[in-house]
C-alpha positions in Angstrom: -31.3 -29.0 -57.7 -27.7 -29.2 -57.9 -25.8 -26.5 -55.9 -23.1 -24.5 -57.7 -19.6 -25.6 -56.7 -17.8 -23.3 -54.3 -15.2 -21.3 -55.9 -11.8 -22.3 -54.6 -9.4 -19.5 -53.8 -5.7 -19.2 -53.0 -6.0 -19.0 -49.3 -2.2 -18.5 -49.0 -3.1 -14.9 -50.0 -4.3 -14.4 -46.5 -1.3 -13.3 -44.1 -0.5 -16.2 -41.7 -1.8 -18.9 -44.1 1.0 -21.0 -45.8 0.8 -24.4 -47.7 0.5 -26.6 -44.7 -2.5 -24.5 -43.2 -4.1 -24.1 -46.5 -4.3 -27.7 -46.9 -5.6 -28.2 -43.4 -8.4 -25.6 -44.1 -9.3 -27.3 -47.4 -9.4 -30.7 -45.6 -11.8 -28.9 -43.2 -14.0 -27.7 -46.1 -12.7 -24.2 -46.2 -11.7 -23.3 -49.7 -12.8 -19.8 -50.4 -12.4 -16.2 -49.3 -16.1 -16.0 -48.9 -16.3 -19.0 -46.5 -13.6 -17.3 -44.2 -15.4 -13.9 -44.5 -18.5 -15.3 -43.2 -17.1 -17.4 -40.2 -19.1 -17.1 -37.1 -17.3 -16.9 -33.7 -18.4 -20.5 -33.0 -16.8 -21.6 -36.3 -13.7 -19.6 -35.6 -13.3 -21.4 -32.2 -14.0 -24.8 -33.8 -11.3 -24.2 -36.4 -8.7 -22.8 -34.1 -9.3 -25.7 -31.7 -9.6 -28.6 -34.1 -7.8 -27.5 -37.4 -5.4 -24.6 -36.9 -4.3 -25.6 -33.2 -3.6 -22.1 -32.7 -6.2 -20.1 -30.4 -6.7 -16.5 -31.5 -5.0 -16.5 -34.7 -8.0 -16.0 -37.0 -8.9 -12.6 -35.2 -5.4 -11.6 -34.4 -4.3 -11.8 -38.2 -7.7 -10.4 -39.2 -8.4 -13.3 -41.6 -12.1 -12.1 -42.0 -11.0 -8.6 -42.9 -8.2 -9.8 -45.4 -10.8 -12.4 -47.0 -13.2 -9.5 -47.4 -10.5 -7.4 -49.1 -9.3 -10.3 -51.4 -13.1 -10.8 -52.6 -13.4 -7.3 -53.7 -10.2 -7.4 -55.9 
């Protein structure tokens, strides 16, 4: 059974995410607010270490909270 495609959101709506970082996230397979809202601590560490190259940024900028609010809009 084919899975429904993941909705692609404008990740730049999250404070701290610009065009360059949005591209890096997309290249890592992160394309939706739902994916960001569901990140585990291990996934956050992986992203910050290997993709973002900025430790603590996701929690500091509250990406999960922002993504959750954006999904509700």
